Residue, then its C-alpha position, 0 to 999 in steps of 0.5 A: m067087627k063093624l066097619a065104615l068102608i071108604g073106597f078111594g079111586q077106581a080100584g078102591g071103589k070096586v073092592v068096596d062094592e065087592f065087599l058089600a056083595f060078600d057081606d050080604s052073601i055070608g050074612g056077615g053084617f060087618i059093614e055099617s056104611a060104605i062110601a066110594v070116592n072118585s074123581a072120575t064120573t064113569d068109575l062111580k057110575g059103574l058101581e052096583n052096590v054102593s048107594d048113589e048118595n054115598r058116591v062122592l065125586i071130587g075134583q070137579a073144579r080141576v078135572k071136570g069128572h075125568g080123573v087125574g090121569a095117574d097123577n097122584e100128586l093131583g089126586a092128593e090135591v083134589a082130595e085136600a081141596d074137597i075134603d068137606e065133600i067127603q066129610g058130608a058123606i061120612d057125617r051120615v055114618p053112625v060113627h058111634e056104632i062102628d069099631a073102625f074105618l077102613v080106607v081102601a085104595g089101589m096104590g098105583g093109580g092117581t086118585g086112590s094112591g094120592g087121596a087115600p092118605v089124605l083122607a086117613k090123616h083127616l079121619q085120624r084128626i077127627y075121630t077116636q076109632p082106629v083108621y085102617g088102610l087096605g092098599i092094593l099094589p100094582g103088578t110089576d108089569e103095569g109100568g114105571i109110573y104105577t110103581l112110582n105112585a105105589a111106592r110114594s103112596f105106600q110111604t105116606f099111607v102107612t104113616e097115616v093109618d093105624n095099620l096098613l093091610v096090603f094085597d099084592n096084585d103081582v102074586w095073584r095074577s094068572a096067566g092067560e086071563s083077560v084084564e077084566g076077568g083077572y081084576d074081578r077074580i082078584n077082587r073076590e080074593i081080597v074080599e073073601r080073606f079080609g071079609l071073613l076076618f072082619a066078619a068074625g065076632e059079629v053075632e046076631q040073635g039066633d046065630h051060632v056062638a063060637e066056642s072061642v069068640v073072636d070079637s072086634s077087640e081081638i082084631i084091634n089088638t092084633l093091628s094095634g102096633g101099626g105097621v104092615s099086615t098080611i093075611g093068609y087063607a086056606s080052606e077045604v070043602v066038607e063033603t056031604d052025605d044025606g045032609l050030614l057033613s061026613s068027611l069029619t064024622g063017622g055017621d052022626e059022630f063028630d071025630e074030634g081028632a080029625a077036626t083038630n088035625r084038619m084045622t092045624s093043617l089049614v093054619r099051616k097052609a094059610t100061613l105058609g101058602r099064598l099071603t096077600l103080601p108075601c113076607d118072612v112069617g118070622s118077622a111078624d110082631r103079632g098074629l091072629v088065627v080064625a077058624t071058619g066053617p060049619p059050627s059042627q066042624l069047629n072045635r077049640k082044640g084045633v084052633e088052639r093047636g093052630r095058634q100054638w104052631l103060629e106062636d112057635e113059627t113067629g116067636s111072638m107071644e102075641i098070637r090070638g085065636g078063635d073061631y067064626p061059625i058060618p052055618n050052611r057053608d060047605e068049607v072049613g077054613a083058617i085065616a091067619l093075620l100077620s101084623g107088624v111084618t118087617d121082612v117083605p121083599r116085595i116092598d124092598q123091590l118096589q121101593q128100589v124100582a121106584i127110585e130108579a124110575q124117579e131118577t129115569t124120569e128126571d133124566v128124561r125130563a132134563s134131556a127133553e128140555e135140552d133137546f127142545a131148546s136145541l130144536m128151537d135155537t136158530g142162533g138169533e136169526l129168527d124172531a118170534l111173533f111176540 
């Protein structure tokens, strides 16, 4: 699947930067173009893989390159005002060669959570290709303002894209990690899961061709119903012995039964393990199973059994499946894409906390105004200078 990636804000730009490195490491070829948009100069300068010409600074007239300070209303305003600046970078994308746009943003900050929905709406108006969002939710311990930003951005973003893929930072935090180390690891988790999905089906001359091809149409059809999507991934290292992949083989012979059982097990682990956004699997409307790994270790029966299991688990008839061979990889993996999920406790919690935070903010603001008026009240006995 060929994508034009647009990272909006600090988190979005870093994830797109990581996507470029991952695509290069697996030889995936799924990124046609990558753009980073931000209102803070320092965030753009910190990127390593996005080309300088594709780094777009917005809001200079309002914030002078210093960011919007977690104010996502201001983030939306500067994105709207400078949409032509962003379009200038998009004009360099060979749009006729891409299958979709993917707008990536952290939903707790200001620039990304405010600007990403604005950009998605703009892209929908101009182009016929699908526009997907990849939204990253803040942790619950990051503070009320970030939760409120995320809830408001979520409500807007999901209506402006053809599908919103979600990654919940709260689920992926590890105790004892530094902030920088934690985010670096989480970004790698994001790009591996979504990168392997989007790389599936990108076959170059000389590549191994999958037994059951997953191409862009399979992914587009799975995401076509709109709503919210989540991804699960599970893998196992394949032990090597004298250059031969031996854990599924007896000498040089391929053990089809073992390969089938392994893939079925991996699909179950991917689906019932740690999803990018935890949900009730049974609430998914559509799904896609992708097997990845060394070509010699992938077989159609394993994919089909995994697909059938997911169909039974979700009760949906729209479960697709296929494989994505990656030569020279020492892992066999399974990706489970669940689309149109509706039973998502984290979103319910996010919205409730945001409502409470909004009410508290309004109460504090009203109280502060009253307290200030009381502080300055001299009973008319003191006159101001002018």
